[in-house]
C-alpha positions in Angstrom: -0.3 -0.4 0.0 2.8 2.4 0.6 4.1 2.2 -2.6 0.7 2.6 -4.0 0.6 5.6 -2.7 3.7 6.9 -3.4 2.9 6.5 -6.9 0.0 8.5 -6.5 1.9 11.0 -4.7 4.0 11.0 -7.7 1.2 11.3 -10.3 0.4 14.6 -8.6 3.9 16.6 -8.8 4.4 15.0 -12.5 2.5 13.3 -15.0 2.4 9.9 -15.1 5.4 7.7 -17.2 5.0 3.7 -18.3 6.5 2.6 -15.5 4.2 4.5 -12.5 1.6 2.1 -14.3 3.6 -0.9 -14.3 4.1 -0.6 -10.7 0.7 0.2 -10.1 -0.7 -3.2 -12.1 2.3 -5.3 -10.8 3.7 -5.7 -13.5 6.1 -4.6 -15.9 7.4 -1.2 -17.9 7.3 -3.8 -21.2 4.2 -5.7 -20.4 3.0 -2.2 -20.0 4.1 -1.3 -23.6 2.2 -4.4 -25.4 -1.3 -3.0 -24.2 -0.4 0.2 -25.3 0.2 -1.3 -28.4 -2.4 -3.9 -28.6 -0.2 -6.4 -28.6 -1.7 -10.2 -28.4 0.3 -11.2 -25.7 -1.2 -10.4 -22.3 -3.0 -11.8 -20.5 -7.2 -10.7 -20.5 -6.7 -10.3 -17.4 -3.1 -8.5 -17.0 -4.9 -6.4 -20.1 -8.1 -5.2 -17.6 -5.1 -4.4 -14.5 -3.1 -2.2 -16.8 -5.4 -0.1 -18.7 -6.9 0.7 -14.6 -4.2 2.1 -13.6 -3.3 4.2 -16.5 -7.1 5.3 -16.0 -6.4 6.1 -13.0 -3.2 7.8 -12.9 -4.3 9.2 -16.1 -1.3 8.2 -17.9 -1.6 9.8 -21.7 0.5 8.1 -24.4 3.5 9.9 -25.5 3.6 10.2 -29.2 7.2 10.8 -29.3 8.5 7.3 -27.0 5.8 5.5 -29.6 7.3 7.5 -32.6 10.9 6.5 -31.3 9.9 2.5 -30.8 6.8 1.7 -33.8 9.1 4.0 -35.9 5.7 6.1 -36.5 4.4 8.6 -35.5 0.4 8.3 -36.9 0.7 12.4 -37.5 1.8 13.9 -41.2 2.2 17.3 -42.4 0.8 20.0 -44.4 2.3 23.3 -46.1 -0.4 25.5 -47.3 -0.7 28.8 -48.8 -3.0 31.6 -47.8 -5.8 29.4 -47.0 -8.8 32.6 -47.1 -8.4 32.0 -50.5 -12.1 29.5 -51.0 -9.7 26.7 -52.7 -6.8 26.2 -50.7 -9.1 26.8 -47.9 -10.9 23.8 -48.8 -8.7 21.8 -50.5 -7.0 22.1 -46.2 -10.9 20.3 -45.2 -10.7 17.8 -47.6 -7.7 16.9 -46.4 -8.0 16.9 -42.8 -11.8 15.3 -43.3 -9.1 12.2 -45.1 -7.2 12.3 -42.6 -9.2 12.6 -39.5 -10.5 8.9 -41.0 -8.0 7.5 -41.6 -6.4 8.1 -38.4 -3.1 10.4 -38.2 -2.7 14.2 -36.7 -2.4 17.2 -38.6 0.0 19.8 -38.0 -0.7 22.4 -40.9 2.5 24.7 -41.9 0.3 27.7 -43.1 2.6 30.7 -45.3 2.0 33.8 -47.1 4.0 33.2 -49.5 5.0 29.8 -50.8 8.8 31.1 -52.3 11.7 28.0 -52.5 13.1 29.4 -48.9 9.4 29.4 -47.4 8.4 25.9 -48.5 11.9 24.1 -47.7 11.5 25.9 -43.9 8.2 24.6 -43.7 9.4 21.4 -44.6 12.3 20.9 -42.6 10.4 22.0 -39.1 7.7 19.6 -39.7 10.3 16.8 -39.8 11.2 18.2 -36.2 7.6 17.5 -35.4 8.9 13.5 -36.3 5.7 13.6 -39.2 5.7 10.2 -41.4 4.9 12.0 -44.7 4.2 15.5 -46.7 1.5 17.4 -47.9 2.7 20.2 -50.1 -0.5 22.9 -51.8 1.4 23.6 -54.1 -1.1 25.9 -56.8 2.1 28.3 -57.3 5.3 28.1 -60.2 7.7 28.8 -57.0 5.9 25.4 -55.0 6.6 23.4 -57.4 10.0 24.6 -57.7 11.0 24.2 -54.2 9.4 20.9 -54.6 12.5 19.9 -57.1 14.6 20.1 -54.1 12.8 18.5 -51.6 14.3 16.0 -49.2 14.3 12.7 -50.3 14.3 11.3 -46.8 10.5 11.7 -46.1 7.6 10.7 -48.1 5.7 14.0 -49.2 2.3 14.9 -52.5 2.0 18.4 -53.3 -1.3 19.0 -54.3 -2.3 21.1 -56.9 0.0 20.9 -58.2 4.2 20.2 -58.6 7.0 18.5 -60.6 5.9 15.5 -62.2 7.8 13.0 -62.2 9.9 14.1 -59.0 6.9 13.8 -56.5 3.8 12.3 -56.6 0.6 14.5 -57.5 -3.0 14.5 -57.2 -5.1 17.8 -58.9 -8.5 19.1 -60.2 -8.3 18.3 -64.1 -8.6 22.2 -64.6 -8.0 21.4 -67.6 -11.0 19.7 -69.0 -13.0 22.2 -66.7 -12.7 24.6 -68.5 -12.6 23.5 -71.7 -16.5 22.2 -70.7 -17.0 26.2 -69.5 -16.0 26.9 -72.9 -17.2 24.4 -75.2 -21.2 25.0 -72.7 -21.5 28.9 -73.6 -20.5 27.9 -77.9 -23.5 25.7 -78.1 -25.3 27.8 -76.3 -24.5 30.0 -79.6 -21.7 32.8 -78.2 -19.3 33.8 -81.5 -16.7 33.6 -79.0 -16.4 33.5 -75.9 -14.1 36.0 -73.5 -12.0 35.4 -70.6 -10.9 36.7 -67.0 -8.0 34.5 -66.1 -6.3 34.7 -62.7 -2.8 35.1 -61.7 -0.3 34.3 -64.4 1.9 32.1 -61.4 -1.3 29.8 -60.9 -0.6 26.1 -62.0 -5.3 26.6 -62.1 -5.6 29.5 -63.8 -2.4 28.7 -66.2 -4.3 25.3 -67.2 -8.0 27.4 -67.2 -6.5 30.1 -69.5 -4.9 26.7 -71.6 -8.4 24.5 -71.7 -10.3 28.0 -72.5 -8.1 28.3 -76.4 -7.5 24.9 -76.3 -12.0 24.6 -77.1 -11.9 28.0 -79.0 -9.0 26.9 -81.6 -10.6 23.7 -82.3 -14.2 25.2 -83.1 -12.6 27.2 -85.0 -12.8 30.3 -83.0 -10.1 33.2 -82.7 -9.3 33.5 -78.7 -9.2 36.7 -77.8 -6.5 38.4 -75.6 -7.0 36.9 -71.8 -7.7 39.8 -69.6 -6.1 38.8 -66.3 -7.6 39.5 -62.9 -5.9 38.3 -58.9 -8.7 36.1 -57.4 -10.6 39.3 -55.8 -14.5 40.6 -56.9 -12.8 43.9 -56.8 -10.5 42.9 -60.2 -13.5 40.8 -61.2 -15.5 44.0 -61.4 -12.6 46.2 -62.7 -12.6 44.2 -65.8 -16.2 43.9 -66.1 -16.0 47.6 -66.5 -13.1 47.1 -69.4 -15.8 44.2 -71.3 -19.4 45.9 -70.4 -18.5 48.8 -72.5 -17.8 46.3 -76.0 -21.2 45.2 -77.5 -19.6 42.3 -79.5 -19.2 40.8 -75.6 -21.6 38.0 -75.1 -20.0 35.3 -73.3 -17.0 35.5 -70.3 -15.7 32.8 -68.5 -14.7 33.2 -65.6 -11.5 31.8 -63.6 -13.3 31.7 -60.6 -16.6 33.3 -58.0 -15.6 35.9 -56.8 -14.3 37.4 -60.3 -16.9 36.4 -61.4 -19.5 38.3 -58.6 -17.3 41.6 -59.5 -18.2 41.1 -63.3 -21.8 40.5 -62.9 -21.8 43.9 -60.6 -19.8 45.8 -63.7 -22.5 43.8 -66.3 -25.7 45.0 -63.7 -24.3 48.9 -63.6 -24.1 48.5 -66.9 -27.1 47.7 -68.1 -26.2 44.2 -69.5 -29.2 41.9 -68.7 -28.1 38.4 -67.8 -28.0 35.8 -69.7 -30.5 37.8 -72.1 -27.6 40.2 -72.6 -24.2 38.3 -71.6 -23.8 35.1 -70.0 -20.8 34.0 -67.6 -19.6 31.0 -66.7 -17.4 30.8 -62.6 -15.1 28.2 -61.7 -15.4 26.6 -58.2 -18.9 26.2 -56.9 -18.5 28.6 -53.5 -21.9 27.9 -51.2 -22.8 31.3 -52.5 -22.8 30.8 -56.2 -26.7 29.9 -55.8 -27.7 33.0 -54.2 -25.9 34.8 -56.5 -27.5 37.7 -59.4 -29.2 35.4 -61.0 -27.6 32.3 -59.8 -24.7 31.6 -60.9 -22.9 28.7 -63.5 -19.9 27.6 -62.7 -17.5 24.4 -62.5 -17.6 22.6 -59.1 -14.7 21.1 -58.1 -14.6 18.0 -55.8 -11.6 18.6 -52.9 -12.7 15.6 -50.7 -12.2 13.9 -53.0 -8.7 16.2 -53.4 -7.9 15.2 -49.8 -8.9 12.0 -49.5 -7.0 10.4 -52.8 -3.2 13.1 -51.3 -4.0 11.0 -48.1 -4.0 8.2 -50.3 -1.2 8.2 -52.2 1.1 10.0 -49.5 0.0 6.9 -46.7 0.9 4.3 -50.2 3.8 5.8 -49.9 4.4 5.8 -46.5 4.0 2.5 -45.7 5.8 1.1 -49.6 9.0 3.5 -50.1 7.7 4.3 -53.3 8.2 7.9 -54.5 6.8 8.7 -57.6 3.8 7.4 -58.8 1.8 8.7 -61.5 -0.6 12.3 -61.4 -4.0 11.8 -60.4 -6.8 14.0 -62.4 -10.2 14.3 -60.3 -12.9 15.9 -62.8 -14.4 18.5 -62.1 -18.3 18.8 -62.2 -20.9 21.6 -64.3 -22.9 22.9 -63.1 -25.4 25.2 -65.1 -27.5 27.7 -63.3 -29.8 31.0 -64.6 -26.4 33.1 -65.4 -26.5 31.0 -69.0 -28.8 31.0 -72.2 -28.8 31.0 -75.6 -26.8 34.2 -77.8 -28.4 37.6 -78.6 -29.5 37.6 -81.9 
């Protein structure tokens, strides 16, 4: 009894450790370790005694010690960028949801810039935390350049962009999404489709431009010069005002829904009816898109699927040691609403 009282007094002074559990349960610390790790080599009555001691002492598993013993921490790192943008924020949510379902914890390193130095510093900090693998949300060219120099001793998966032959990459099929938006407008009888693009250094913006341009060229239409925004509604509004002055503009494909909102406002102020005078398609299908006036036709991205695939690829790399696999493309879906209609006669 005196020994047990000493253990309980010690517990009040510091967190319990494995040896405290073993002494209170009357077993070795090796037996406590077997119980923690689910070994079948423990008698049921011994297991119950150890669990009771853990509960009484409030013992919590030491994840660092477990990582040293098993080689796994069940923790993954995520390098993310500007989570105020809908795409990166939704991608991060999809990853966190998939990790939770797979039994992994997530440590997020959120960066204000995805330059090479910042990305490499974040990767190094996550490695010091003992993560089993790292996911990098890499939508910009600088992040892709950084991944070319990523360390080879930790499994890594790039999300939304990356060096195809160096690390596994999971990305939405931006090209196909842009092509479907452009083709939808051509099928409605519009002679051409103007494009409000995202920033030139974003890989998604580049692929959406290519999908739009290629679809017009295949249809025998000379693409008009794209107008470049910065993803914000303000930039969409400014560019929309320029387009609203040209009566020949009847169809616009915008690289994200926030900029499309700005274009809608500009057209409304100019007295250009939608979809009577101008048809508009966005990209992302943000939660507010059905409530625009008019409700916005847009391209939906499946961020939950992106997160799930990314997580599965990383776990596969952790378990097999394989580092490079073909890029995985997540399909998009065109959601048709009231902002598009037949070309004006």
